[in-house]
N, C-alpha and C positions, 0 to 999 in steps of 0.2 A: 504494500500500500504506500509505496514511496511516490512522491510527486516530483517529477523532473521536468523543468522548463528551460528552454534555451531562448536567448534573445534572438528574435528574428531580424533579418537585415532591415534597417530603417525603422526599427521599433524602439521606442524610448522605454526607460525603466518604469515609468508610471503605468504603461499599458501591460508590461510584464507582471507588475505587482497586481494589477487588476485581474489578469488571467490566473495568477496563483491563488488569489482569494476565491475566485469562482470555482477552481478545481478543489480546493480545500472544502468548500461548502458542499459541493456535489458528492465528494467521497465521504462525507460525514466524519471527518477526522476529529473535529472538536467534540462532537457528540460521543464518539467512541472513547476519547480520552477522559471525558467527564464520567462516563459509565464505569471506566476502569479505576477511578479514584477510590472507590469504596467497594468492598466485597458484597455481593448480593447472593443470598442463599438460593440454591436451585429451586426450592419450593416457592420462593417469592417470584422467581423468573416465570415459573409455570403459571402462577396466579395472575401475573401481569399479562401473559399471553392469552390466557382464558378471558380476562377482562376485555382485552382488545378485540378478541373474536366476537364476544357478545355485543360490543359496541358496534362493530361492523355489520353484524346481523341486524341490529336495531335500525341502523341507517339504511340498510338495504330494504327492510320492510317498509320504512317510511317512504322510500322512493317508489316502491310498488303501490303503496296506498295512494300516492299522488296521481298515478297513471290510471 
């Protein structure tokens, strides 16, 4: 998950920095680093996944009700 950027010909450093920030955001580097700062028990991970599934099902049902 390394991000390697090279300065393109005629490109200034500001646009390179902008591309770097965009790639960091897309690859979720910061979110992963924050998640690794503290240990999360496996049972808690399962619970969060289940909660997310239920939320998605609820949203899907709402969309079906609208149609």
